[in-house]
C-alpha positions in Angstrom: 211.5 64.1 49.7 210.9 60.6 50.8 207.5 59.2 50.0 208.1 55.5 50.9 205.7 54.1 53.4 203.4 57.2 53.5 199.7 57.3 52.7 198.4 59.2 49.7 197.3 62.1 51.9 200.7 62.7 53.4 202.7 62.1 50.3 201.6 65.4 48.6 202.7 68.8 49.5 200.2 71.7 50.2 200.8 73.0 46.6 200.1 69.5 45.2 196.8 69.2 47.1 195.6 72.6 45.9 196.7 71.9 42.3 194.9 68.5 42.3 191.7 69.8 43.6 188.9 70.2 41.0 188.1 73.9 41.6 191.3 75.4 42.9 193.4 73.5 40.4 191.7 75.1 37.5 192.3 78.6 38.9 195.9 77.8 39.7 196.5 76.4 36.1 194.9 79.5 34.6 197.0 81.8 36.9 200.2 80.0 36.1 199.5 80.3 32.3 198.6 84.0 32.7 201.7 84.8 34.7 203.9 83.0 32.2 202.2 84.9 29.3 202.7 88.3 31.1 206.4 87.5 31.9 207.0 86.5 28.3 205.5 89.7 27.0 207.6 91.8 29.4 210.7 89.9 28.3 209.9 90.4 24.7 209.4 94.1 25.3 212.8 94.5 27.0 214.6 92.6 24.2 212.8 94.6 21.6 213.8 97.8 23.3 217.4 96.8 23.5 217.4 95.8 19.8 215.8 99.1 18.8 218.4 101.0 20.9 221.2 99.3 19.1 219.9 99.0 15.6 218.5 102.5 15.1 221.9 104.3 15.5 223.5 101.5 13.5 221.1 102.0 10.6 221.7 105.8 10.7 225.4 105.2 10.6 225.2 102.8 7.7 223.0 105.1 5.7 225.4 108.0 6.2 228.3 105.8 5.2 226.5 104.8 2.0 225.3 108.3 1.1 228.4 110.4 1.9 231.4 108.1 1.6 230.6 105.8 -1.3 228.5 108.4 -3.2 225.4 106.4 -3.6 222.1 108.2 -3.2 219.4 106.0 -1.8 216.7 108.6 -1.4 216.1 111.1 -4.2 
């Protein structure tokens, strides 16, 4: 985007004008922060679910290996 030779009103995009306004800019900033927070929570939930799906069977396998093949009793 070339801004040389333009005035201050024409050098900003529509998003820039809304973001720089005193009232709409606050709502946009709050909305952006809220959307990023919600997306990070969804991402963390997906990663946690994948880790749980992998680690739960792996833990059961390791416990069975320790108890039955090596002969150690972890739980009385």
